[in-house]
DRENLO-43007 format. One line per field, with one value per residue (C-alpha): residue number from 1; residue in three letters; x, y, z. Coordinates in steps of 0.5 Angstrom, whole numbers, plus 2048, in hexadecimal, padded with zeros to 3 digits. Layout:
num <- (NUM,...)
residuo <- (ALA,...)
u <- (X,...)
v <- (Y,...)
w <- (Z,...)
% end
This chain:
num <- (1,2,3,4,5,6,7,8,9,10,11,12,13,14,15,16,17,18,19,20,21,22,23,24,25,26,27,28,29,30,31,32,33,34,35,36,37,38,39,40,41,42,43,44,45,46,47,48,49,50,51,52,53,54,55,56,57,58,59,60,61,62,63,64,65,66,67,68,69,70,71,72,73,74,75,76,77,78,79,80,81,82,83,84,85,86,87,88,89,90,91,92,93,94,95,96,97,98,99,100,101,102,103,104,105,106,107,108,109,110,111,112,113,114,115,116,117,118,119,120,121,122,123,124,125,126,127,128,129,130,131,132,133,134,135,136,137,138,139,140,141,142,143,144,145,146,147,148,149,150,151,152,153,154,155,156,157,158,159,160,161,162,163,164,165,166,167,168,169,170,171,172,173,174,175,176,177,178,179,180,181,182,183,184,185,186,187,188,189,190,191,192,193,194,195,196,197,198,199,200,201,202,203,204,205,206,207,208,209,210,211,212,213,214,215,216,217,218,219,220,221,222,223,224,225,226,227,228,229,230,231,232,233,234,235,236,237,238,239,240,241,242,243,244,245,246,247,248,249,250,251,252,253,254,255,256,257,258,259,260,261,262,263,264,265,266,267,268,269,270,271,272,273)
residuo <- (UNK,UNK,UNK,UNK,UNK,UNK,UNK,UNK,UNK,UNK,UNK,UNK,UNK,UNK,UNK,UNK,UNK,UNK,UNK,UNK,UNK,UNK,UNK,UNK,UNK,UNK,UNK,UNK,UNK,UNK,UNK,UNK,UNK,UNK,UNK,UNK,UNK,UNK,UNK,UNK,UNK,UNK,UNK,UNK,UNK,UNK,UNK,UNK,UNK,UNK,UNK,UNK,UNK,UNK,UNK,UNK,UNK,UNK,UNK,UNK,UNK,UNK,UNK,UNK,UNK,UNK,UNK,UNK,UNK,UNK,UNK,UNK,UNK,UNK,UNK,UNK,UNK,UNK,UNK,UNK,UNK,UNK,UNK,UNK,UNK,UNK,UNK,UNK,UNK,UNK,UNK,UNK,UNK,UNK,UNK,UNK,UNK,UNK,UNK,UNK,UNK,UNK,UNK,UNK,UNK,UNK,UNK,UNK,UNK,UNK,UNK,UNK,UNK,UNK,UNK,UNK,UNK,UNK,UNK,UNK,UNK,UNK,UNK,UNK,UNK,UNK,UNK,UNK,UNK,UNK,UNK,UNK,UNK,UNK,UNK,UNK,UNK,UNK,UNK,UNK,UNK,UNK,UNK,UNK,UNK,UNK,UNK,UNK,UNK,UNK,UNK,UNK,UNK,UNK,UNK,UNK,UNK,UNK,UNK,UNK,UNK,UNK,UNK,UNK,UNK,UNK,UNK,UNK,UNK,UNK,UNK,UNK,UNK,UNK,UNK,UNK,UNK,UNK,UNK,UNK,UNK,UNK,UNK,UNK,UNK,UNK,UNK,UNK,UNK,UNK,UNK,UNK,UNK,UNK,UNK,UNK,UNK,UNK,UNK,UNK,UNK,UNK,UNK,UNK,UNK,UNK,UNK,UNK,UNK,UNK,UNK,UNK,UNK,UNK,UNK,UNK,UNK,UNK,UNK,UNK,UNK,UNK,UNK,UNK,UNK,UNK,UNK,UNK,UNK,UNK,UNK,UNK,UNK,UNK,UNK,UNK,UNK,UNK,UNK,UNK,UNK,UNK,UNK,UNK,UNK,UNK,UNK,UNK,UNK,UNK,UNK,UNK,UNK,UNK,UNK,UNK,UNK,UNK,UNK,UNK,UNK,UNK,UNK,UNK,UNK,UNK,UNK,UNK,UNK,UNK,UNK,UNK,UNK)
u <- (7E5,7E4,7EA,7EA,7EE,7E9,7E2,7DC,7DC,7D5,7D7,7DD,7D9,7D3,7D9,7D9,7D1,7D1,7D5,7D3,7CC,7CA,7CF,7CD,7D2,7D4,7D9,7DA,7DA,7DE,7E0,7DC,7E2,7E6,7ED,7EE,7F6,7F7,7F0,7EF,7E8,7E8,7E3,7E4,7E6,7E9,7E7,7EC,7EB,7F2,7F4,7EF,7F2,7F9,7F8,7F5,7FA,800,7FE,803,7FE,7FA,7F7,7F4,7F4,7ED,7ED,7E6,7E5,7E0,7DE,7D9,7D4,7CE,7CA,7CE,7D3,7D5,7D9,7DD,7E3,7E9,7EC,7F4,7F7,7FD,801,808,807,807,805,7FE,802,807,800,7FD,803,804,7FC,7FD,804,802,7FB,7F7,7F7,7F5,7EF,7ED,7EE,7E9,7E4,7E5,7E3,7DD,7DB,7DD,7E1,7E6,7E5,7E9,7EC,7E9,7EC,7EE,7ED,7F0,7EE,7F2,7F5,7F2,7F7,7FE,804,80A,810,817,81B,821,827,82B,825,824,82C,82B,825,829,82F,82B,827,82D,833,837,839,836,839,835,836,833,832,835,832,82B,828,826,828,82B,82F,830,836,838,840,842,849,84A,848,841,83B,836,82E,82D,832,82F,829,827,822,820,819,815,817,81C,81F,823,827,829,830,831,831,836,831,82C,830,82B,82E,82F,82B,824,825,82A,82C,82E,827,824,829,827,820,820,824,81F,819,81D,81D,816,813,818,81A,816,80F,812,814,80E,80A,80E,810,80A,810,810,816,817,81D,820,823,827,82B,82A,828,822,81F,81A,817,814,810,815,814,814,810,815,812,812,819,81B,817,81A,821,81F,81C,822,826,823,826,829,82F,82F,835)
v <- (7D5,7CF,7CB,7C8,7CC,7CD,7CF,7D1,7D9,7DA,7D6,7DB,7E1,7DE,7DF,7E7,7E7,7E4,7E9,7F0,7EE,7ED,7F0,7F4,7F1,7F7,7F3,7EF,7E8,7E4,7DD,7D7,7D4,7D7,7D5,7D6,7D6,7DA,7DF,7DD,7DD,7D9,7D5,7CD,7CA,7C4,7BE,7C0,7C7,7C8,7C7,7CD,7D1,7D0,7D1,7D8,7DA,7D8,7DA,7DE,7E2,7E6,7EC,7EF,7EE,7EE,7F0,7EF,7F3,7F5,7FC,7FF,805,808,803,7FD,7F9,7F7,7F3,7F6,7F5,7F9,7F7,7F8,7F7,7F3,7F8,7F6,7EE,7EC,7E5,7E5,7E5,7EB,7EF,7ED,7EF,7F6,7F7,7F7,7FB,800,800,7FF,806,809,804,806,80E,80D,80A,80F,814,811,810,809,805,800,7FA,7F4,7F1,7EA,7E7,7E7,7E5,7E5,7E7,7E2,7E4,7E0,7E1,7DE,7E3,7E0,7DF,7DE,7D9,7D8,7DB,7DC,7E1,7E4,7E6,7E9,7ED,7F0,7F1,7F5,7F9,7FB,7FB,7F6,7EF,7EA,7E4,7DE,7DA,7D4,7D4,7CD,7CE,7CF,7CA,7CF,7D5,7D9,7E0,7E5,7EA,7EF,7F0,7F7,7FA,7FD,804,802,803,7FE,7FF,7F8,7F5,7EE,7EA,7E4,7DE,7DA,7D7,7D9,7E0,7E4,7EA,7F0,7F3,7FB,7FD,7FD,805,805,80A,805,801,800,802,7FD,801,804,80A,810,815,80F,80C,813,814,80D,80E,814,811,80B,810,814,80E,80C,813,815,80F,809,80D,810,809,806,80B,80A,803,7FF,7FC,7FB,7FC,7FA,7FB,7F4,7F5,7EF,7F2,7F9,7FB,7FC,7F6,7F4,7ED,7EA,7E3,7DE,7DC,7E3,7E8,7EB,7F2,7F2,7F0,7F6,7FB,7F8,7FA,801,802,800,805,80B,809,80F,80E,812,816)
w <- (834,831,831,82A,825,81F,821,81E,81D,820,826,827,826,82B,830,82F,82E,835,838,834,832,82B,826,820,81A,816,812,80B,80B,810,810,813,817,81C,81E,825,825,81F,820,819,816,80F,80B,80B,804,807,80B,810,813,815,80E,80C,811,80F,808,80A,80F,80B,804,800,7FC,802,7FE,805,80C,810,817,81B,821,826,827,82C,82A,82E,82B,82E,82B,823,81F,81A,815,812,80C,80A,803,803,800,803,801,808,80A,80F,815,814,812,818,81C,818,819,821,821,81C,819,81F,822,81C,81C,823,822,81C,820,826,821,81F,827,827,82C,829,82E,82B,825,825,81F,818,811,80A,803,7FE,7F7,7F2,7ED,7EF,7EE,7EB,7F0,7F0,7F4,7F0,7F4,7ED,7EB,7F1,7F1,7EA,7EC,7F2,7EE,7E9,7EE,7F2,7ED,7F2,7F1,7F6,7F8,7FB,801,805,80C,80E,815,812,80C,807,80A,804,805,7FF,801,7FC,7FA,7FC,7FD,804,802,7FF,803,800,800,802,807,806,804,808,805,80B,80D,807,808,804,808,806,80B,80A,80D,814,816,81C,820,820,824,82A,831,837,83B,839,83D,83C,837,832,832,831,82B,829,829,825,820,81F,81F,81A,815,816,815,80F,80B,80D,80B,805,802,804,800,7FA,7FA,7FE,802,809,80D,814,819,81B,822,821,81C,81E,816,812,80E,809,809,803,802,7FF,7F9,7F8,7F3,7EE,7EE,7F6,7F6,7F1,7F5,7FC,7F9,7F7,7FD,801,7FC,7FF,806,809,80E,814,816)
% end
């Protein structure tokens, strides 16, 4: 691999053709430049190619993720792509992570049905939305939306240890069970945390009856609750091992519609007895 961070796409693809032979390209357009660190294909619109790569990778307006991969067929190797709509409002890095954790096995299975073998993923691209959606950065407005959607009263706190880190927590009585335990704004992310279920406390030992029970509980949540909420709300919930609770992570400044949908999705959360 060339030690340069940004190289020409054709030069990058030559390495695979040297290894596999000439590849048939069963794919749409592909960026002319390749960021070797981020594995990102992009077109250069700036004097500095690093600036162009950063614009794509950090864009808050990702419409779709493009995954480029090599497959093997009876006739040789091919370069293909798959495109995934950004229905959860994620940034590009989160979409790439979600692809490898959740979507990649389905892609491999689909190729196997067509008698193709998934060799490896060689990089990513992105389709950027041309229309910039309106977002909210005012903490007071975010608080009002949380109050409205949850019928609770949130209070705003500032984490003195981290500049710009804001926490919004609901004011509740001892017997009340809120649908959102707290909201954190940090590092250009707004994260809503669901109440922590005691049964989801991770055991110290990853063996034995307690561990088996823990896995069964998490599996039930994934199968029953998370899928339903993703389908109806278009909101991605993930499990946070640090807080041992489920969370919804949104870009900040945040789109009002996505914030309201996230509140609605978490309101469907069920506590396991």
